[in-house]
Kinemage of the C-alpha trace (Angstrom):
@kinemage 1
@onewidth
@group {chain A} dominant
@subgroup {mainchain}
@vectorlist {calphas} color= white
{ca met a 1} P 77.953 -65.641 82.642
{ca thr a 2} L 80.969 -67.335 81.186
{ca lys a 3} L 83.516 -68.430 83.835
{ca thr a 4} L 86.701 -66.418 83.484
{ca thr a 5} L 90.325 -66.622 84.831
{ca pro a 6} L 92.644 -63.702 85.538
{ca phe a 7} L 95.314 -63.402 82.842
{ca pro a 8} L 98.558 -61.575 82.983
{ca pro a 9} L 98.769 -58.243 81.073
{ca ala a 10} L 101.655 -59.113 78.926
{ca ala a 11} L 99.878 -62.060 77.433
{ca ser a 12} L 96.525 -60.454 77.124
{ca gly a 13} L 97.234 -57.083 75.472
{ca leu a 14} L 95.555 -55.026 78.358
{ca pro a 15} L 95.710 -51.304 78.240
{ca pro a 16} L 97.956 -49.405 80.672
{ca gly a 17} L 96.511 -48.462 83.952
{ca pro a 18} L 96.918 -48.103 87.680
{ca pro a 19} L 98.441 -50.906 89.733
{ca pro a 20} L 96.246 -53.357 91.672
{ca arg a 21} L 94.899 -51.965 94.895
{ca asp a 22} L 96.619 -53.870 97.631
{ca gly a 23} L 95.521 -53.437 101.143
{ca val a 24} L 93.042 -51.446 103.017
{ca leu a 25} L 95.048 -48.232 102.823
{ca ala a 26} L 95.228 -48.356 99.063
{ca his a 27} L 91.326 -49.037 98.714
{ca ala a 28} L 90.660 -46.234 101.019
{ca arg a 29} L 92.765 -43.627 98.978
{ca tyr a 30} L 91.120 -44.788 95.766
{ca phe a 31} L 87.578 -44.374 96.976
{ca ala a 32} L 88.302 -40.952 98.819
{ca gly a 33} L 89.802 -39.752 95.626
{ca phe a 34} L 87.040 -40.863 93.382
{ca leu a 35} L 84.210 -40.019 95.574
{ca leu a 36} L 85.487 -36.455 96.381
{ca asp a 37} L 86.241 -35.529 92.797
{ca pro a 38} L 85.129 -38.217 90.087
{ca ile a 39} L 85.610 -35.858 87.202
{ca gly a 40} L 89.209 -34.796 88.235
{ca phe a 41} L 90.100 -38.274 89.336
{ca val a 42} L 89.202 -39.886 85.905
{ca gly a 43} L 90.537 -37.046 83.947
{ca gln a 44} L 94.013 -37.282 85.585
{ca arg a 45} L 93.946 -41.128 84.678
{ca phe a 46} L 93.159 -40.401 80.981
{ca glu a 47} L 95.967 -37.734 81.039
{ca arg a 48} L 98.397 -40.241 82.485
{ca tyr a 49} L 97.386 -43.476 80.565
{ca gly a 50} L 95.734 -42.324 77.263
{ca asp a 51} L 92.342 -42.932 75.670
{ca val a 52} L 91.872 -46.455 77.275
{ca tyr a 53} L 93.031 -47.441 80.686
{ca tyr a 54} L 92.594 -50.683 82.632
{ca ala a 55} L 91.859 -50.921 86.422
{ca pro a 56} L 92.133 -54.447 87.953
{ca ser a 57} L 88.825 -55.295 89.742
{ca gly a 58} L 88.094 -58.961 90.662
{ca gly a 59} L 89.022 -61.474 88.150
{ca thr a 60} L 88.214 -59.394 84.977
{ca gly a 61} L 88.659 -55.800 85.578
{ca leu a 62} L 87.269 -52.434 84.385
{ca tyr a 63} L 88.085 -50.610 80.944
{ca val a 64} L 87.538 -46.856 80.966
{ca ile a 65} L 87.349 -45.273 77.380
{ca arg a 66} L 86.877 -42.045 75.838
{ca his a 67} L 87.876 -41.970 72.178
{ca pro a 68} L 84.994 -41.829 69.585
{ca asp a 69} L 86.392 -44.847 67.806
{ca his a 70} L 86.372 -46.958 70.882
{ca leu a 71} L 82.853 -45.727 71.900
{ca arg a 72} L 81.623 -46.692 68.418
{ca glu a 73} L 82.960 -50.256 68.851
{ca val a 74} L 81.161 -50.635 72.273
{ca leu a 75} L 77.884 -48.914 71.272
{ca val a 76} L 77.541 -49.761 67.559
{ca thr a 77} L 79.895 -52.094 65.631
{ca arg a 78} L 80.349 -54.719 68.620
{ca ala a 79} L 77.114 -53.691 70.357
{ca ser a 80} L 76.046 -57.294 70.634
{ca ser a 81} L 79.102 -58.126 72.653
{ca phe a 82} L 78.254 -55.710 75.427
{ca his a 83} L 75.142 -55.988 77.483
{ca lys a 84} L 73.656 -53.497 80.122
{ca thr a 85} L 74.204 -56.086 82.945
{ca his a 86} L 76.809 -53.825 84.712
{ca ser a 87} L 76.703 -53.480 88.468
{ca ala a 88} L 75.551 -49.964 88.005
{ca phe a 89} L 72.267 -51.088 86.469
{ca ala a 90} L 71.741 -53.560 89.401
{ca arg a 91} L 71.478 -50.582 91.639
{ca leu a 92} L 69.300 -48.692 89.192
{ca ser a 93} L 66.827 -51.722 89.187
{ca leu a 94} L 66.216 -51.345 92.825
{ca val a 95} L 64.002 -48.236 91.680
{ca leu a 96} L 63.333 -48.713 88.073
{ca gly a 97} L 62.710 -52.399 88.227
{ca asp a 98} L 62.930 -54.307 84.882
{ca gly a 99} L 62.000 -51.292 82.760
{ca leu a 100} L 63.250 -50.238 79.298
{ca leu a 101} L 66.542 -48.706 80.830
{ca thr a 102} L 67.705 -51.666 82.762
{ca thr a 103} L 66.632 -54.705 80.665
{ca asp a 104} L 68.413 -56.505 77.865
{ca gly a 105} L 67.913 -59.072 75.183
{ca glu a 106} L 64.426 -60.280 74.338
{ca thr a 107} L 62.710 -58.532 77.204
{ca trp a 108} L 64.123 -55.185 76.156
{ca lys a 109} L 63.150 -55.651 72.522
{ca arg a 110} L 59.547 -56.507 73.406
{ca gln a 111} L 59.391 -53.424 75.752
{ca arg a 112} L 60.972 -51.241 73.135
{ca arg a 113} L 58.453 -52.349 70.516
{ca met a 114} L 55.486 -51.433 72.904
{ca val a 115} L 56.844 -47.946 73.737
{ca gln a 116} L 58.057 -46.994 70.269
{ca pro a 117} L 54.786 -45.822 68.876
{ca ala a 118} L 54.472 -42.989 71.472
{ca phe a 119} L 57.592 -41.369 69.738
{ca ser a 120} L 56.511 -41.530 66.306
{ca ser a 121} L 56.815 -38.332 64.246
{ca ala a 122} L 53.140 -37.602 64.085
{ca arg a 123} L 52.811 -38.019 68.017
{ca leu a 124} L 56.032 -35.986 68.610
{ca ala a 125} L 54.534 -32.897 66.579
{ca gly a 126} L 51.285 -33.244 68.700
{ca tyr a 127} L 53.257 -33.006 71.907
{ca ala a 128} L 54.540 -29.511 71.154
{ca gly a 129} L 51.531 -27.714 72.295
{ca val a 130} L 51.622 -29.185 75.548
{ca met a 131} L 55.410 -28.421 76.015
{ca val a 132} L 54.717 -24.690 75.219
{ca glu a 133} L 51.671 -24.670 77.553
{ca glu a 134} L 53.705 -26.012 80.420
{ca ala a 135} L 56.644 -23.614 79.837
{ca ala a 136} L 54.052 -20.673 79.957
{ca arg a 137} L 52.537 -22.257 82.977
{ca ala a 138} L 55.951 -22.585 84.665
{ca ser a 139} L 56.805 -18.996 84.270
{ca ala a 140} L 53.425 -17.525 84.772
{ca gly a 141} L 53.936 -16.715 88.478
{ca trp a 142} L 57.365 -15.289 87.931
{ca arg a 143} L 58.187 -11.741 88.634
{ca gly a 144} L 61.123 -9.667 87.700
{ca gly a 145} L 63.711 -9.364 90.595
{ca glu a 146} L 62.644 -12.737 92.135
{ca val a 147} L 65.277 -15.385 92.804
{ca arg a 148} L 64.342 -18.924 91.870
{ca asp a 149} L 65.697 -22.362 92.186
{ca val a 150} L 66.002 -23.088 88.365
{ca gly a 151} L 66.716 -26.741 88.833
{ca arg a 152} L 63.406 -27.250 90.778
{ca glu a 153} L 61.567 -25.142 88.272
{ca met a 154} L 62.727 -27.143 85.329
{ca met a 155} L 62.172 -30.425 87.212
{ca glu a 156} L 58.487 -29.565 87.829
{ca leu a 157} L 58.042 -28.379 84.245
{ca thr a 158} L 59.394 -31.331 82.613
{ca leu a 159} L 57.707 -33.761 84.882
{ca arg a 160} L 54.436 -32.205 83.880
{ca val a 161} L 55.223 -32.433 80.188
{ca val a 162} L 56.022 -36.268 80.517
{ca ser a 163} L 52.986 -36.846 82.451
{ca arg a 164} L 50.645 -34.994 80.206
{ca thr a 165} L 52.021 -36.152 76.919
{ca leu a 166} L 52.810 -39.819 77.543
{ca phe a 167} L 50.186 -40.574 80.144
{ca gly a 168} L 47.327 -37.892 79.695
{ca his a 169} L 47.681 -37.233 83.431
{ca asp a 170} L 47.996 -33.767 84.911
{ca val a 171} L 50.515 -34.388 87.861
{ca ser a 172} L 49.529 -33.007 91.174
{ca ala a 173} L 51.856 -30.970 93.410
{ca gln a 174} L 52.042 -33.965 95.796
{ca his a 175} L 53.002 -36.217 93.027
{ca ile a 176} L 55.838 -33.673 91.974
{ca ala a 177} L 57.009 -33.613 95.567
{ca asp a 178} L 57.032 -37.593 95.867
{ca val a 179} L 59.028 -37.902 92.600
{ca gly a 180} L 61.474 -35.155 93.582
{ca arg a 181} L 62.006 -36.633 97.093
{ca ala a 182} L 62.549 -40.181 95.534
{ca met a 183} L 65.122 -38.870 92.959
{ca arg a 184} L 67.130 -37.005 95.497
{ca leu a 185} L 67.283 -40.072 97.962
{ca phe a 186} L 68.035 -42.408 95.101
{ca gln a 187} L 70.646 -40.324 93.703
{ca ala a 188} L 72.283 -39.975 97.159
{ca ser a 189} L 72.097 -43.789 97.726
{ca leu a 190} L 73.942 -44.357 94.389
{ca val a 191} L 76.721 -42.001 95.137
{ca arg a 192} L 77.197 -43.158 98.771
{ca pro a 193} L 76.130 -46.819 98.931
{ca asp a 194} L 74.988 -48.056 102.361
{ca val a 195} L 77.850 -50.018 103.930
{ca leu a 196} L 75.754 -51.778 106.449
{ca pro a 197} L 74.803 -55.368 105.869
{ca ala a 198} L 71.642 -55.813 103.817
{ca trp a 199} L 69.659 -57.395 106.823
{ca met a 200} L 70.419 -54.511 109.063
{ca pro a 201} L 67.772 -51.583 109.104
{ca ser a 202} L 69.109 -48.059 108.891
{ca ala a 203} L 67.470 -44.511 108.625
{ca arg a 204} L 68.698 -44.045 105.140
{ca arg a 205} L 67.190 -47.299 104.064
{ca arg a 206} L 63.794 -46.407 105.646
{ca arg a 207} L 63.639 -43.002 104.018
{ca leu a 208} L 64.525 -44.489 100.530
{ca arg a 209} L 61.817 -47.211 101.096
{ca gly a 210} L 59.335 -44.689 102.194
{ca ala a 211} L 60.020 -42.610 99.087
{ca leu a 212} L 59.691 -45.756 96.828
{ca asp a 213} L 56.386 -46.632 98.328
{ca ala a 214} L 55.105 -43.168 97.680
{ca leu a 215} L 56.412 -43.453 94.038
{ca asp a 216} L 54.566 -46.800 93.794
{ca ala a 217} L 51.425 -45.546 95.180
{ca met a 218} L 51.478 -42.595 92.621
{ca thr a 219} L 52.087 -45.065 89.777
{ca tyr a 220} L 49.620 -47.730 90.688
{ca gly a 221} L 47.094 -44.979 91.388
{ca ile a 222} L 47.502 -43.570 87.693
{ca ile a 223} L 47.175 -47.126 86.422
{ca ala a 224} L 43.916 -47.662 88.419
{ca glu a 225} L 42.530 -44.323 87.326
{ca arg a 226} L 43.279 -45.098 83.719
{ca arg a 227} L 41.634 -48.502 83.922
{ca ser a 228} L 38.443 -46.834 85.326
{ca arg a 229} L 38.389 -44.207 82.687
{ca pro a 230} L 40.099 -45.424 79.530
{ca ala a 231} L 41.400 -42.674 77.127
{ca arg a 232} L 39.287 -41.690 74.147
{ca glu a 233} L 42.396 -41.365 72.026
{ca pro a 234} L 44.971 -43.923 73.164
{ca asp a 235} L 48.181 -42.508 74.429
{ca leu a 236} L 51.283 -44.375 75.712
{ca leu a 237} L 49.587 -45.303 79.119
{ca gln a 238} L 46.641 -46.654 77.465
{ca met a 239} L 48.678 -48.886 75.154
{ca leu a 240} L 50.674 -50.222 78.177
{ca val a 241} L 47.557 -50.851 80.273
{ca asp a 242} L 45.952 -52.526 77.483
{ca ala a 243} L 49.081 -54.805 76.947
{ca val a 244} L 48.931 -56.128 80.451
{ca asp a 245} L 48.678 -59.892 80.525
{ca glu a 246} L 45.995 -60.648 83.034
{ca glu a 247} L 45.880 -64.185 82.323
{ca gly a 248} L 49.495 -64.631 83.321
{ca asp a 249} L 50.504 -66.681 80.255
{ca gly a 250} L 53.581 -64.493 79.850
{ca gly a 251} L 52.598 -63.322 76.390
{ca arg a 252} L 52.553 -59.637 77.149
{ca leu a 253} L 53.386 -57.243 80.031
{ca ser a 254} L 52.985 -58.314 83.672
{ca glu a 255} L 51.542 -55.898 86.187
{ca lys a 256} L 54.978 -55.363 87.578
{ca glu a 257} L 56.474 -54.689 84.161
{ca leu a 258} L 53.732 -52.043 83.718
{ca arg a 259} L 54.741 -50.402 86.975
{ca asp a 260} L 58.348 -50.538 86.041
{ca gln a 261} L 57.882 -49.065 82.507
{ca leu a 262} L 55.817 -46.179 83.930
{ca val a 263} L 58.392 -45.462 86.642
{ca thr a 264} L 61.275 -45.624 84.050
{ca leu a 265} L 59.445 -43.158 81.791
{ca phe a 266} L 58.399 -40.844 84.521
{ca leu a 267} L 61.895 -40.573 85.895
{ca ala a 268} L 64.080 -40.949 83.048
{ca gly a 269} L 61.707 -38.969 80.764
{ca his a 270} L 62.023 -35.860 82.834
{ca glu a 271} L 65.289 -36.066 84.686
{ca thr a 272} L 67.804 -35.524 81.862
{ca thr a 273} L 65.861 -32.751 80.135
{ca ser a 274} L 65.439 -30.856 83.396
{ca his a 275} L 69.091 -30.751 83.935
{ca ala a 276} L 69.907 -29.937 80.274
{ca leu a 277} L 67.833 -26.875 80.533
{ca thr a 278} L 69.130 -25.857 83.884
{ca trp a 279} L 72.737 -25.954 82.757
{ca thr a 280} L 71.722 -24.167 79.490
{ca leu a 281} L 70.199 -21.142 81.493
{ca tyr a 282} L 73.232 -21.160 83.618
{ca leu a 283} L 75.600 -21.112 80.587
{ca leu a 284} L 73.646 -18.409 78.898
{ca ser a 285} L 73.891 -16.123 82.093
{ca gln a 286} L 77.610 -16.654 81.899
{ca asn a 287} L 78.005 -15.888 78.129
{ca pro a 288} L 76.276 -12.689 77.281
{ca gly a 289} L 77.285 -12.741 73.457
{ca ala a 290} L 75.642 -16.006 73.080
{ca glu a 291} L 72.638 -14.858 75.125
{ca arg a 292} L 72.186 -11.837 72.791
{ca ala a 293} L 72.547 -13.998 69.653
{ca leu a 294} L 69.718 -16.306 71.079
{ca his a 295} L 67.422 -13.226 71.912
{ca asp a 296} L 68.072 -11.812 68.464
{ca glu a 297} L 66.906 -15.113 66.727
{ca leu a 298} L 63.887 -15.431 68.983
{ca asp a 299} L 62.956 -11.796 68.497
{ca arg a 300} L 63.255 -12.224 64.704
{ca val a 301} L 61.315 -15.385 64.368
{ca leu a 302} L 58.852 -15.200 67.176
{ca gly a 303} L 58.200 -11.576 67.931
{ca ser a 304} L 55.762 -11.413 70.811
{ca arg a 305} L 54.450 -14.896 70.333
{ca asp a 306} L 55.037 -18.314 71.832
{ca pro a 307} L 57.006 -20.891 69.586
{ca thr a 308} L 55.290 -23.732 67.684
{ca tyr a 309} L 56.421 -27.061 66.441
{ca glu a 310} L 56.825 -25.385 62.901
{ca asp a 311} L 59.113 -22.745 64.183
{ca leu a 312} L 61.804 -25.199 65.129
{ca ala a 313} L 63.311 -25.262 61.636
{ca arg a 314} L 63.713 -21.540 61.811
{ca leu a 315} L 65.504 -21.546 65.153
{ca pro a 316} L 68.819 -23.129 64.462
{ca tyr a 317} L 70.847 -21.090 66.919
{ca thr a 318} L 68.440 -22.184 69.688
{ca glu a 319} L 69.222 -25.694 68.846
{ca gln a 320} L 72.965 -25.030 68.698
{ca val a 321} L 72.728 -23.666 72.230
{ca ile a 322} L 71.050 -26.712 73.503
{ca his a 323} L 73.748 -28.934 71.795
{ca glu a 324} L 76.670 -26.837 73.174
{ca ser a 325} L 75.106 -27.012 76.661
{ca met a 326} L 74.902 -30.835 76.609
{ca arg a 327} L 78.524 -30.958 75.303
{ca leu a 328} L 79.738 -29.136 78.275
{ca tyr a 329} L 77.442 -30.684 80.753
{ca pro a 330} L 76.001 -33.975 79.266
{ca pro a 331} L 73.277 -35.113 81.698
{ca val a 332} L 74.245 -38.622 80.825
{ca tyr a 333} L 77.809 -38.147 81.504
{ca ser a 334} L 78.883 -41.813 81.316
{ca val a 335} L 77.568 -45.128 80.153
{ca ala a 336} L 78.212 -48.558 81.428
{ca arg a 337} L 78.496 -51.931 79.706
{ca arg a 338} L 79.614 -55.551 80.543
{ca ala a 339} L 81.195 -57.701 77.909
{ca his a 340} L 79.073 -61.000 77.650
{ca glu a 341} L 81.709 -62.631 75.557
{ca asp a 342} L 85.360 -62.348 74.739
{ca thr a 343} L 85.977 -59.181 72.455
{ca thr a 344} L 88.205 -56.459 71.819
{ca ile a 345} L 88.385 -52.699 72.128
{ca gly a 346} L 90.798 -51.250 69.696
{ca ser a 347} L 93.929 -53.333 69.934
{ca tyr a 348} L 92.980 -54.654 73.473
{ca ala a 349} L 91.627 -57.936 74.510
{ca val a 350} L 88.458 -57.728 76.586
{ca arg a 351} L 87.473 -60.850 78.504
{ca ala a 352} L 83.916 -61.859 78.992
{ca gly a 353} L 82.586 -60.432 82.209
{ca ser a 354} L 84.828 -57.363 82.047
{ca glu a 355} L 83.093 -54.050 82.737
{ca val a 356} L 83.446 -50.947 80.549
{ca ile a 357} L 82.754 -47.293 81.372
{ca leu a 358} L 82.458 -44.795 78.561
{ca trp a 359} L 83.185 -41.377 79.962
{ca ile a 360} L 81.077 -39.126 77.560
{ca tyr a 361} L 81.921 -36.104 79.630
{ca met a 362} L 85.683 -36.611 78.829
{ca thr a 363} L 84.863 -37.307 75.091
{ca his a 364} L 83.036 -33.946 74.980
{ca arg a 365} L 85.750 -31.967 76.449
{ca asp a 366} L 88.495 -33.456 74.305
{ca ala a 367} L 90.605 -30.703 72.738
{ca arg a 368} L 91.310 -32.915 69.709
{ca phe a 369} L 87.543 -32.571 68.740
{ca phe a 370} L 86.559 -29.348 70.332
{ca pro a 371} L 89.332 -26.748 70.509
{ca glu a 372} L 89.266 -24.736 73.632
{ca pro a 373} L 86.814 -27.190 74.977
{ca asp a 374} L 85.796 -25.454 78.079
{ca ala a 375} L 84.541 -22.501 76.131
{ca phe a 376} L 80.758 -22.091 75.398
{ca arg a 377} L 80.502 -21.769 71.641
{ca pro a 378} L 77.262 -22.709 70.157
{ca glu a 379} L 78.531 -22.371 66.730
{ca arg a 380} L 80.521 -25.603 67.070
{ca phe a 381} L 77.210 -27.075 66.058
{ca thr a 382} L 76.708 -25.737 62.517
{ca ala a 383} L 76.577 -28.350 59.857
{ca glu a 384} L 80.024 -27.464 58.599
{ca glu a 385} L 81.638 -27.815 62.056
{ca glu a 386} L 79.736 -31.011 62.868
{ca ala a 387} L 81.007 -32.575 59.470
{ca arg a 388} L 84.659 -32.091 60.663
{ca arg a 389} L 84.294 -34.168 63.831
{ca pro a 390} L 84.205 -37.898 64.278
{ca lys a 391} L 80.520 -38.716 64.634
{ca leu a 392} L 80.609 -39.952 68.137
{ca ala a 393} L 82.739 -37.186 69.476
{ca tyr a 394} L 79.316 -35.882 70.575
{ca leu a 395} L 76.750 -38.321 72.042
{ca pro a 396} L 74.542 -36.977 74.726
{ca phe a 397} L 71.933 -39.630 73.972
{ca gly a 398} L 74.113 -42.529 73.431
{ca ala a 399} L 74.512 -44.337 70.054
{ca gly a 400} L 73.638 -47.711 68.452
{ca pro a 401} L 70.725 -49.851 69.056
{ca arg a 402} L 70.501 -48.818 72.696
{ca ala a 403} L 70.336 -45.021 71.935
{ca cys a 404} L 67.925 -43.068 73.965
{ca ile a 405} L 64.377 -43.779 72.661
{ca gly a 406} L 63.338 -40.300 73.780
{ca lys a 407} L 65.967 -38.149 72.091
{ca val a 408} L 63.908 -36.620 69.680
{ca phe a 409} L 61.139 -35.825 72.189
{ca ala a 410} L 63.856 -34.460 74.437
{ca met a 411} L 65.363 -32.178 71.822
{ca ile a 412} L 61.859 -30.750 70.796
{ca glu a 413} L 60.873 -30.088 74.382
{ca ala a 414} L 64.368 -28.418 75.157
{ca arg a 415} L 64.159 -26.112 72.216
{ca leu a 416} L 60.530 -25.140 72.741
{ca val a 417} L 60.945 -24.550 76.464
{ca leu a 418} L 64.085 -22.500 76.039
{ca ala a 419} L 62.468 -20.527 73.293
{ca ser a 420} L 59.310 -19.928 75.500
{ca ile a 421} L 61.411 -18.864 78.496
{ca ala a 422} L 64.109 -16.818 76.854
{ca arg a 423} L 61.959 -14.747 74.704
{ca arg a 424} L 60.408 -13.310 77.979
{ca trp a 425} L 63.201 -13.524 80.606
{ca arg a 426} L 66.893 -13.202 81.195
{ca leu a 427} L 68.140 -15.128 84.151
{ca glu a 428} L 71.198 -14.028 86.232
{ca leu a 429} L 73.197 -16.219 88.623
{ca val a 430} L 72.937 -15.045 92.163
{ca ala a 431} L 76.235 -13.314 93.020
{ca gly a 432} L 78.641 -15.562 95.176
{ca arg a 433} L 76.968 -18.871 93.898
{ca arg a 434} L 79.574 -21.523 93.145
{ca val a 435} L 78.481 -23.785 90.271
{ca val a 436} L 80.116 -27.305 90.425
{ca pro a 437} L 79.135 -30.341 88.340
{ca gln a 438} L 78.216 -33.405 90.511
{ca pro a 439} L 78.225 -36.788 88.804
{ca arg a 440} L 75.304 -38.795 90.334
{ca ile a 441} L 72.922 -40.822 88.159
{ca thr a 442} L 72.918 -37.806 85.870
{ca leu a 443} L 75.260 -34.845 85.974
{ca val a 444} L 73.725 -32.283 88.402
{ca pro a 445} L 74.567 -29.074 89.943
{ca lys a 446} L 76.088 -29.774 93.300
{ca his a 447} L 74.189 -26.826 94.981
{ca arg a 448} L 70.886 -25.197 94.024
{ca met a 449} L 71.078 -23.191 90.728
{ca arg a 450} L 69.654 -19.918 92.155
{ca met a 451} L 69.094 -17.479 89.674
{ca arg a 452} L 67.443 -13.844 89.470
{ca leu a 453} L 64.683 -13.170 86.985
{ca val a 454} L 65.058 -10.285 84.757
{ca ala a 455} L 62.187 -9.502 82.545
{ca arg a 456} L 63.254 -8.575 78.846
{ca arg a 457} L 62.223 -5.182 77.636
{ca gly a 458} L 59.171 -5.258 75.549
{ca his a 459} L 58.351 -8.929 76.759
{ca glu a 460} L 57.311 -8.091 80.178
{ca pro a 461} L 54.541 -10.482 81.507
């Protein structure tokens, strides 16, 4: 990394921001405020300092941004100046290794080329049947009046979809439990980092290590099974297994890279979509007008049958519901980058080595682009309304060359699963439940999303 030296704000054109944190008490106040309420803490700073603020941190500091023009600079027009080598990705690498989400440069380009064929238009259309089957499978055991943990239901459903579509593998109940446990422990470890020295054992580290060992055992077991029984029609897993460089000449994937890709696709491939669906079902329960409009569209287009890939074009309101849900509760609520060369954001100088946080959650709730931003209004996503906004006022999948490779996959899955469930069921939030968004790796409900099942008249299972 380029060696840098601190420079005074007056000479550097730094954005406004809080004063340096001097002393133990100032650091304690900062971390207490941020950890207790990250969204409120960052929101107050934007209100005080504007669209870009600067927080001193080490020799280079931290830039925090929310305006679509600035997001576009970092992710699109000056994307080559910003890499993913941010401290947040160093922690992600503890679990994901050097997979598609955490790598940069030529390694990332090589991995992306290998994975891209799995997300071609032809393959995406072919995945639709599995998505609908798994939605039906998930709700097959539901009964009217039951209370379900919707977050868990959606996690299991989306994990099965990823496992079957990308890896041709029907994931077991034990594997689902192992992945769920690993994600819970990993999420907690990122929010509350271990303060003990790295050499000192702790119960938290042992639990996380045990969860990661189970995740590795599952992953290497899937690889071994596929090697013993290759797929007749190659899927993504077969393509990656075939790309392993057993001679060790560095030309293709190493065994460790294969593991890292599979773990990344397993975890990232189901996590965000499961939360998007959970938030969507919650928002519909709180907005009966939108729920009725959704049911009217599903009844008109589908009647008493399940949706198909061809139906998606005839379900515009279903898509608008998903988009509005991800506007209010974007699973990827912030994006981190680090400048690898001297550059700018707007009129401000950015020194090489500086870290940048793009707060997508704040962009999505900016009243300049979304009037009454806290209201749930799917109509915001008609073509006419979208044309009135800056393009990057809404970016749940990122933007630019590092935009999510699975964004089309995720939107197809979210629409088909929502249509499959909502045509049969209404879900009501259990009385007295307090729903609070909690920023972790993704934006998750702080408490379990417990909802009561109500069968729709004429659509009883």
